[in-house]
Each structure stands twice: as structure tokens, then as C-alpha cells.
N, C-alpha and C positions, 0 to 999 in steps of 0.2 A: 486411834485404833491399835488396840495392843497386837502384837506380834504371836503369830500362831506356834505353840509350843512344838516341838520337833524332837523326837528320839528314836534311835534305832530299836528294833524289836530284839536284836541280840542283847542290848543292853537290859531290856525288859527281862529276859531271860535269865540273865545272871542276878538281877535285883529279886526275881521272884524265887530262884534256887536259894537265895540266902536267906530270905524271910522262911521259906518252908523248912530249910534245914535246922533253923533254931525251934521250930515247931515239933518237929518229927524226926526222932532219932534212927528212923529205918532208912532214911535217905542217904543214899551214896552218889557222888558224883565222879564221872570218870572223864578224862579228857585225853585229848591224841596230841599233846605238847602243842596247844592252840588256846591255852586258859585265858590269854591276854585277849585273843582276837574273839572268842566265842563269850566270853565275859564270865566264864566258870570261875574264873580268879576271883570275882565278888562273894562265891560261895565258900571258897578255899581260905580267905581271909577272914570269913566268920567261922567256920567250922572245918579247920584245917586236919584233923583227923579223920575226917570222912571224906576226904579229896583225894584222888589217885591219879597220877599223871601216868598214863599207859604207853607213853612215846608216839613216835609215828608208826603206829600199829594198829590201826583200826578194826581189822579182823580179828585180831588177837583181843580188843577191846569189846568187842561184840560177844565173845566168847565168856569173858571175865563177867560182863553184865549178866548174862544168861546165868551162869553160876552163881553170881550173888544173889539173883532172883528166887531161885531155889531154896536160899537158906533164909527165905523170911525178909529180905532187904528189898528196897524198892531202888534200883540203878538208874541213873540218869547218865546215858553215854553221851558225849559232845565232840562234835567236829564240824566242818564243812560240810554242807549238803552234798558236794561232789565226792567225798570220802565216805560220810555217815551212809548216805544211801547208794553210792556209786561204788566206791573200791570194796565196802564191806557188805554187798549186798547179798553174797552167797550165806556168809554168816548172820546176817539180819533174817533172811528168809529161813535157813535150816535150824539156827539154834536158838531163834527168839519167836519168829512167828509160827514155824511148824508145831512146836510143844506149847505154843501161846502163852508164852511167858511174862511176866509183869515188868517189862523193861520200857522205860522211857528213852526216846531218840531224840536228842536236841540238835538240830542240825542248822547252823547258822549259814552266812553268806550265800544263801540262795539266789537264783535268777540273774538277769545281766546287770543287776545295781551293784553288784560286786565290784563293777567298774573296772580299773586298770589292771586287775589281776587277770582279766581275758579269759577266751573260750574255756580253756582248761579247768578253770575254776567257777565259771558260770554254769551251775547246774540248772538246766531247765527240762530235766527227766525225771526229776526226784518223785514228783506227785504222782505220776504214772506208774514208776517202778513201785513206790510203797502203796499205792491203793489195789495193785494186784495182788498183794499178799494176803491170804486169807486171814481174816480177824483182825487185821492191823486198822487202828484209827488213825487219821489223817487230818491234821490241824494246819491252818495257815491265817495265822491272826492278821489283822489290819492296821493296829496302832499298839501303842504302849499297853493302854489299859486292858485291851483286849488279850494281848499277849501274856501279861502277868496273870490274869485270870484263867487263861487256856493252860498254862503251866500247873496251875493249883488243880484245875479240873483232870489234867493228866494224872497227878499222883493220886486223886480219889478214884481213877477209873480203875478198874482191874483188867488187865490185858496190855499189849504192845501198844504204844502210840508213838506215831513220828509228828513231831512239831517242826515246822519250817520257819526261820526266822531270817530276818535281813541285816545287810550292813549299813544301809543308807537311813539316815535318820529321816524319818517321815512325819507329817502333822498327825497331831492326838486329835481324831475325830469323834470319840466317844466321850460322853459324859461320866466320869467316875461315880458320881453321886446316884446315877441312874441305871448304870449299865449292869447287864446280868449275862453271864456267858450259861450256855447250856448245850452241851456235846450233841451234835446232831441236829441243830435247830438254827436255820437261817434267820436273819435280821431284816426287816425292811427298815432301810435308812430314810428313803423318801418314797411318796406314794405317786403314782402316776399312771395316764390312762393310754398313752401312744404307744410305749415302747417298754420292754423290761430290759434293764441292765442288771446282770449278774456276775458280781465281781468278787474275787478273793486278795487277800493280801494287800499289798501296796497300792493295788488298784481300785480299790474301793474308794479311797480318797481322792483319786484322779476320776473316777467314774462320777462323783457327787458333783466335782467342779465341771465334768463334762455335762451333766444334768443343768447345770445353771446356764451353759452356753447353749444348750439345746432350748431351753426356756425362752430365751431372747428371740428364738426363731419361731416360737409359739408351739413347740414341741414339749409335751408333758412327759416326761420320762421316769419310771418307777426304778428305784436302784435297791438292789438286795444283796447284803452281805453273807456270803457262804464262808463263814470261817472253818467250818468241818466239811470236808470235800468227801470224807467216809468215816461214819455213815452219813451220806447226804439227807438234806430234808426236802424229800419228794413232794411232801404237800405244798410248800410254798413255792415250788417250781412250777406245780401243775395249775394251781390256783392264779399264779401270774401269768403264765401262759393263757388260762382261760380269758382272763381281764384284759390283756392289752394285744394278744393274738401275734406278737412279734418278741423275740428273745434274742439278746446279744450278751455273750459270756467274755468277760476282761480277764487276763493272767498273764503274771511275770513268770510264762512258764511255756513249752511248746503246746501249740494246737492240738498234738496228737496226746492224748492218754490223759490229759489234766482234767481241770474243771471243765472246760467245755465239752470234752467227750462225756464226763459224768452226768452233765446236764442235758446232753443229747440221749444218753442211754434213757433216761427217765422219761423224757418227751417222746422218743419213738415208741416207747411202749405203752405210755399212759396219756400223751396229748400233743399229738403231731402238730407242730407249730414251726412257721418260718422262722429260722434261725441263722446267727453267725457267729463264728468265734474269732474274738481277738486275741492274739498272743503273738508267741515267736513262732513264725511261719516256716517250719521245716529246715533251719540253718542254725548253725553255731552263733554263739555271741561274739565280741571283738573285745579288744584292749580299748578304753577310753573313759571320760569321766562319767560316773553313774547316770546323772541327770541328763547330758547329753545322748547316752545309750538308750534310756527310756524313750526321750523324744524320737530318736532315729527309727526306732522299733514301733512307733506309734502306741505307745503304751502310756502315755501323758494325758491331760486333759485334753489337748489341742487335737492330739492323734484320734482318740477314742470319738469325740466329737465329730471329726471329718469322717470317719468311717462310719457311723451312725447315720450321718446324713446322706451318705452314698446308699448304705442299706435301706433307708426309708424312701429314698428315691425310686 
């Protein structure tokens, strides 16, 4: 049996930028002295005259991006999620969000899968911060294929976009020959009648693996991938809740304000349903190997399986 291909979505980000940069002369990439880690160095190698290192000054970078967008450029400002969404929050809100400028934010190294960098760098609040900004589109792709498609979709979309990418190499779960990315549309990865698992980012692959484990116990789980957390696909959520009557959300993010909260907002208003949120439970992360952290925080297939079993019991 051939080994499953794995690639970090931050690599996908860099590769997609390089492809787009050669196609579109209005793309400019900004980085905050992290081009090797965010993989924007891939763009720099291909289009060096449209790459600018802003130094360790993310707030200033947001202002530069805002200014460039008013001159007809499409800037992609890039840094770790902790800095792009955290340190530069005020500038993203007031200089990009408020005037609704056409700036794209590429935030890498999100979630606890940052690993040994520890709690200060493991941003588990960024989805909550960004989805609160009026008019901000928020995307969290599940694999390499989806991430590259998301970057292209972000370029084609008019308005501010926040894209969340990871450091850890994760399995490719989509088929490039058939995959279609559409902003604001969830994807049913597996049908099921007993419970709906709604996941985002690296947790989509883990949820599919958990669904296989549940199937061995006679539990038929539906798995839905929500790559666009804002605007969220209300129809797929409501229809799934009607069909199974039980919903579980899974995310590498705080259970407060992220995917789970967005899904709960939809269900509370349109289809009250028994629901459980799986994520980081109001704690900070910690330093350690990424795979071990994902296991400790119950975000791998085994942890998801166990929590769903308890939920259904």
C-alpha cells in the first residue's frame, strides 16, 4: 500500500503564491522577517521585485498592505497567526477591515501543531478574532489541495481575507482531479445517518479517520469539511442537523469563538440540535512535539472517536 502524501499547508501557501505571482502582476507579497517559515520565500524566488520584507513589524506591515491595496495592488501580508491576527489586530481591524480593503492575510503556524514553539506562538484564538471583524472572510483549509485552491479564491475575491495555515505536514485527503473550492460552501466528505462531524483544517482528516473507527462500532458518522468559517455554509449545517439530530464540531482552536461557536450560532437560530464542541478547552497550549500535542488535546482520530462515543452514550 502506497504511503499517504503529507504536506504542510504553509508550503501550499508559498507554492500557490508563486504560481499566482507569475500570472498576475498586481500581486505583492509582504512578510515580517519570516519568509523561510511562512514559505513566502518561494514567491520571492520567482518574483523578487514584488516581495518586501517589512521586518519584525507586523502592525506596520498591515498599514503598508492597506496602502498598497488603495493603489490597485493585491497585497498578501504574511506572518505567524499569533502575530498576523494577534499582534496586528488593531491595524487589521481599523486599517483593513473598517475600510474593507482588498488585503489578503496569510497566517501560518496556527494552532497547537506549531509544537515546540509553545503557548506564546500557538495561536488558538485567531479564528475568533478574525470572524468578529465585519466583512472579513475566514478560511481554514484541510490539506494541500484545498489550501492552494483557497489562495487562488482569496485573490479572486474582492475584500479582506484571512487564511489560516499550519506548520505540521498533514495527509492530502482531497483528489486534485475532482476537487472544487467554493468560498462559503461546506463539503460533505462522508455521508452518515447517526451523527454529523463538522470539522475544519487538519481536524478534517482526523475526523475521517475517527469516522472509520466509529463505523467498526456500528456508528454511521457523516463528516463535513467547513473550509470557509466566514461566511459559513448555513444550509449544509442545518440539513445535516435535520438528518442526524446530533452534531459534533472539531477544530484545532479554542472552543470559544471558533468553528464550534459559528455552527452553534446557526443551529440555535435555525435548527436547535444536540451538539458538542471538540477543541482546545479554554487553556493555553504548551511546548512539545506537534503530533503528541494533538493527541494530548484529544484532536487526533483516537481522541475524537472517544469523545463522540461518550457524547452518543
